[in-house]
C-alpha positions as CSV (number, residue, x, y, z in Angstrom):
1,M,80.0,104.7,126.5
2,L,81.7,104.8,129.9
3,E,83.5,101.5,129.2
4,Q,84.8,102.9,125.9
5,Q,86.1,106.0,127.7
6,L,87.8,103.7,130.2
7,Y,89.7,101.8,127.5
8,E,90.5,104.9,125.5
9,R,91.9,106.6,128.7
10,S,95.6,107.3,128.7
11,L,98.1,109.1,130.8
12,N,98.4,112.6,129.3
13,S,101.8,114.4,129.2
14,G,100.9,117.0,131.8
15,E,99.1,114.6,134.1
16,G,100.8,112.9,137.0
17,L,100.8,109.1,137.5
18,E,98.8,109.4,140.8
19,E,96.0,111.3,139.1
20,Y,95.8,108.7,136.4
21,I,95.7,105.9,139.0
22,T,92.8,107.4,140.9
23,D,90.9,108.1,137.7
24,I,91.3,104.5,136.5
25,Q,90.2,103.2,140.0
26,R,87.2,105.4,140.0
27,R,86.0,104.4,136.5
28,C,86.6,100.7,137.2
29,K,84.6,100.8,140.4
30,R,81.7,102.6,138.7
31,L,81.7,99.9,135.9
32,L,82.2,97.0,138.4
33,K,85.3,95.8,136.7
34,T,87.3,92.9,138.1
35,D,90.9,93.4,139.3
36,R,92.3,91.8,136.2
37,E,90.2,94.1,133.9
38,T,91.4,97.1,136.0
39,V,95.0,96.1,135.5
40,T,94.4,95.7,131.8
41,A,92.8,99.2,131.5
42,F,95.6,100.7,133.6
43,I,98.4,99.2,131.5
44,R,96.7,100.1,128.2
45,G,96.8,103.8,129.0
46,L,100.4,104.0,130.1
47,P,103.2,105.4,127.9
48,A,105.0,102.7,125.9
49,S,108.2,102.8,128.0
50,V,106.4,102.4,131.3
51,Q,103.9,100.0,129.8
52,L,106.7,97.6,128.7
53,F,108.2,97.7,132.1
54,V,104.9,96.9,133.8
55,I,104.1,94.1,131.4
56,Q,107.5,92.5,132.0
57,K,106.9,92.5,135.8
58,N,103.6,90.6,135.1
59,P,101.6,92.0,138.0
60,K,99.1,89.7,139.7
61,D,96.9,92.5,140.9
62,F,96.3,96.2,140.6
63,K,98.6,97.1,143.5
64,E,101.5,95.4,141.9
65,A,100.8,97.1,138.6
66,I,100.8,100.5,140.4
67,Q,104.1,99.7,142.1
68,S,105.7,98.6,138.8
69,A,104.5,101.8,137.1
70,R,105.8,104.0,139.9
71,L,109.2,102.2,139.8
72,A,109.4,102.5,136.0
73,Q,108.5,106.2,136.1
74,E,111.2,106.8,138.8
75,S,113.7,105.0,136.7
76,L,112.9,106.9,133.6
77,A,113.1,110.2,135.6
78,A,116.6,109.2,136.8
79,F,117.7,108.4,133.3
80,P,115.9,110.8,131.0
81,S,118.1,109.9,128.0
82,F,117.1,106.2,128.3
83,D,113.8,106.6,126.6
84,T,114.9,109.0,123.8
85,G,118.2,107.1,123.4
86,S,116.6,103.8,122.9
87,N,114.1,105.4,120.5
88,N,117.1,106.9,118.5
89,I,118.8,103.5,118.4
90,I,115.6,101.9,117.2
91,Q,115.1,104.5,114.5
92,Q,118.7,104.1,113.3
93,T,118.3,100.3,113.2
94,L,115.1,100.6,111.2
95,K,116.7,103.0,108.8
96,E,119.7,100.6,108.3
97,Q,117.4,97.7,107.7
98,Q,115.3,99.7,105.2
99,E,118.5,100.6,103.3
100,A,119.6,96.9,103.3
101,I,116.2,95.9,102.0
102,Q,116.4,98.4,99.2
103,L,119.9,97.2,98.2
104,L,118.8,93.6,98.2
105,T,115.7,94.4,96.2
106,K,117.8,96.2,93.6
107,S,120.3,93.4,93.4
108,I,117.5,90.8,93.0
109,Q,116.0,92.9,90.2
110,E,119.4,93.1,88.4
111,M,119.9,89.3,88.8
112,K,116.4,88.7,87.3
113,A,117.2,90.9,84.4
114,A,120.5,89.2,83.7
115,D,118.8,85.8,84.1
116,D,116.1,86.7,81.6
117,G,118.7,87.8,79.1
118,A,120.6,84.5,79.5
119,R,117.4,82.5,79.1
120,I,116.6,84.3,75.8
121,N,120.1,83.7,74.5
122,S,120.2,80.1,75.5
123,A,116.8,79.5,73.9
124,R,118.1,81.0,70.6
125,E,121.3,78.8,70.8
126,R,119.2,75.7,71.4
127,N,116.9,76.5,68.4
128,S,119.9,77.3,66.2
129,N,121.2,73.8,66.9
130,N,117.9,72.4,65.7
131,K,117.9,74.1,62.3
132,C,116.6,71.9,59.6
133,Q,119.1,71.4,56.7
134,L,116.3,70.8,54.2
135,C,113.8,73.6,54.8
136,D,116.0,76.0,56.8
137,R,113.5,76.3,59.7
138,F,114.3,76.1,63.4
139,G,113.0,73.6,65.9
140,H,113.6,70.3,64.1
141,Q,116.2,68.5,62.0
142,A,116.2,67.1,58.5
143,K,115.4,63.5,59.4
144,T,112.1,64.7,61.1
145,C,111.2,67.4,58.6
146,R,107.5,67.1,57.9
147,L,107.2,69.8,55.3
148,L,109.6,68.2,52.9
149,N,108.2,64.7,53.4
150,A,104.7,65.9,52.9
151,S,105.4,68.0,49.8
152,T,107.4,65.3,48.0
153,N,105.2,62.5,49.3
154,M,108.3,60.5,50.1
155,R,108.4,57.9,52.7
156,T,111.4,57.5,55.0
157,P,113.0,54.2,54.2
158,Q,112.7,51.3,56.7
159,R,115.8,50.9,58.6
160,N,115.9,47.3,60.0
161,G,112.7,45.9,58.6
162,A,112.2,44.0,55.5
163,C,109.1,43.1,53.4
164,Y,107.1,40.3,54.9
165,N,106.3,38.9,51.4
166,C,109.7,38.8,49.6
167,G,112.0,39.5,52.5
168,K,113.9,42.3,50.8
169,P,114.5,45.6,52.6
170,G,113.2,49.0,51.4
171,H,109.5,48.6,51.1
172,F,106.4,47.2,53.0
173,A,104.4,44.2,52.1
174,R,101.5,46.2,50.8
175,E,103.9,47.9,48.3
176,C,105.6,44.6,47.3
177,T,105.6,44.0,43.5
178,E,106.8,40.4,43.6
179,N,103.4,38.9,44.3
């Protein structure tokens, strides 16, 4: 329970940095925390702007972390518009990126719709080129029409072959009448 309170502890808006430091030290001594764990708990509870500054300094011990936090807080006090200004810039950049994403998404959807329409039209054109002259159906040509060949029971004539019995073209050996 005490450990959870330590890691949930943060610097409150009305609280001074020195009060926060003494409270973190007191809690860490009570829980027998190492110096590295104390630094981690201390940094975790700092405001984002101070926290970033302290992390960039990469403190080796708790004293260095305290010095970095004090320096960051003094710098932010000297330039109060720094924190809010950078936040405004970040918000503006995020808004611009969101708008760009929305525009890209919209243009991609339009391109997909145009592409789908083109695919449908090209499929129709391809099928219209494969219209059978005999049965008026799409998807094949007259030379491969199965419906007409099946209904008339006609065989397609042999092109280069000849009968093995008589040697004449136009029929197979099993249909040869000369034997």
